C-alpha positions in Angstrom: -4.8 -22.8 -12.5 -6.8 -19.8 -11.4 -10.0 -18.4 -13.0 -9.0 -15.1 -14.6 -12.6 -13.8 -15.1 -13.8 -10.6 -13.4 -15.8 -11.5 -10.3 -17.0 -8.1 -9.2 -20.0 -8.0 -11.6 -23.4 -9.6 -11.1 -25.6 -11.2 -13.8 -26.9 -7.7 -14.7 -23.3 -6.4 -15.2 -23.5 -4.3 -12.1 -20.9 -4.1 -9.4 -21.1 -6.5 -6.4 -19.0 -7.6 -3.5 -17.7 -11.1 -4.2 -19.2 -13.7 -1.9 -16.4 -15.4 0.0 -18.7 -17.3 2.4 -17.5 -20.7 1.2 -13.8 -19.8 1.0 -11.4 -21.3 3.5 -9.8 -19.0 6.0 -6.0 -19.0 5.5 -3.0 -16.9 6.4 -2.5 -14.2 3.8 0.2 -11.6 3.2 0.7 -8.8 0.7 3.7 -6.5 0.2 3.4 -3.3 -1.8 5.7 -0.4 -2.7 5.5 3.3 -3.7 8.3 5.6 -4.7 8.3 9.4 -4.2 10.8 11.3 -6.3 11.8 14.7 -5.1 14.5 17.4 -5.0 17.7 16.4 -3.2 17.2 19.1 -0.6 13.7 17.8 0.2 15.1 14.2 0.6 17.8 15.5 2.9 15.4 17.5 5.1 13.2 14.4 5.5 16.3 12.4 6.4 17.5 15.0 9.0 14.0 15.4 10.5 14.2 19.1 9.5 10.8 19.5 7.8 8.8 22.3 9.4 5.7 20.1 9.9 7.6 17.6 12.0 8.6 13.9 11.7 7.6 13.1 8.1 8.3 9.4 8.3 6.6 9.0 11.7 3.5 10.7 10.5 3.5 8.8 7.2 3.9 5.5 9.0 0.8 6.1 11.2 -1.1 7.4 8.2 -0.2 4.3 6.1 -1.3 2.0 8.8 -4.6 3.9 9.2 -5.1 3.7 5.4 -4.6 -0.1 5.4 -7.2 -0.4 8.2 -9.7 1.9 6.4 -9.4 0.4 2.9 -13.0 -0.9 2.7 -14.2 2.7 3.4 -12.2 3.9 0.4 -12.5 1.0 -2.1 -16.2 0.1 -2.5 -16.0 -3.6 -3.2 -13.3 -4.5 -0.6 -14.3 -6.7 2.3 -13.7 -5.4 5.8 -10.9 -7.5 7.2 -9.6 -8.1 10.6 -6.0 -7.2 9.8 -3.5 -9.1 12.0 -0.4 -7.0 11.2 0.9 -4.0 9.2 4.6 -3.2 9.0 6.3 -0.4 7.0 9.8 0.4 5.9 11.2 3.6 4.4 14.4 3.6 2.3 16.3 6.6 0.9 17.7 6.1 -2.6 19.9 9.2 -2.9 21.2 8.5 -6.4 17.6 8.6 -7.7 16.6 11.3 -5.1 13.6 9.2 -4.0 12.0 7.8 -0.9 10.8 4.1 -1.2 7.9 3.1 1.0 7.2 -0.6 1.5 4.4 -2.1 3.5 3.6 -5.7 4.5 0.0 -6.5 5.6 -1.2 -9.7 7.1 -4.5 -11.3 7.8 -6.0 -14.7 8.6 -9.1 -14.6 6.4 -11.1 -15.6 3.4 -9.7 -12.9 1.0 -6.4 -11.3 0.4 -4.9 -8.0 1.6 -3.4 -6.7 -1.6 -5.7 -3.6 -1.6 -4.8 -2.9 2.0 -1.1 -3.0 1.2 -1.5 -0.8 -1.8 -3.6 1.7 0.1 -1.1 1.7 2.9 1.8 2.8 0.7 -0.4 5.2 -1.2 -1.7 7.0 1.9 1.9 7.1 3.3 3.2 8.6 0.1 0.4 11.2 0.0 1.2 12.1 3.6 4.9 12.7 2.7 3.7 14.9 -0.2 1.4 16.8 2.1 4.1 17.4 4.7 6.7 18.5 2.2 4.7 20.3 -0.5 5.6 23.7 1.0 9.3 23.2 0.0 8.8 20.9 -3.1 5.7 21.0 -5.2 7.4 19.0 -8.0 7.4 15.7 -6.0 6.1 12.7 -8.0 4.5 9.6 -6.5 5.2 6.7 -8.9 5.4 2.9 -9.1 2.6 2.1 -6.7 2.7 -1.7 -7.1 2.2 -5.1 -5.6 5.5 -6.8 -4.8 4.3 -10.0 -3.3 1.1 -11.9 -2.4 0.8 -15.2 -0.4 -2.1 -17.3 0.6 -5.4 -18.3 -0.9 -6.2 -20.4 -4.0 -4.2 -18.2 -6.4 -1.0 -19.1 -4.6 2.2 -17.1 -4.4 2.9 -14.0 -6.5 6.3 -12.5 -6.4 7.5 -9.5 -8.5 11.1 -10.3 -9.6 12.4 -6.7 -9.9 11.3 -5.1 -6.7 13.9 -2.4 -6.2 
């Protein structure tokens, strides 16, 4: 059983970076997802590589990976991690007129990579928005969520409905 208390506060109630000095280094993995809902024409332009700003998915992939690597610069209490791998997948769901972005981030370390996976899909989604906003300002980024987490004391988390 895991301790469900908040650990990012010191005795004075102020924020702190959790001390992981005594934690064992283990292989850890996190998968996250974001969905971007858009007009059918926008989805088609992305699919065909016809967006004026260029290869939307290629740029979003690089941006997402960069976001994962820069997470501690964006989220104040995140530990800087030596990430060992980041992989991303993009899936078009035409019946919902949405693009699904999934990221898997890996590390051998003393703390998990959930924030890095969530940052990865968030930055990728924002990049898609930025590259497509000229043709579709009504895009919506939704369902940024953790799908899976492995490693560490808290064990394996898996979200059942991950479509």
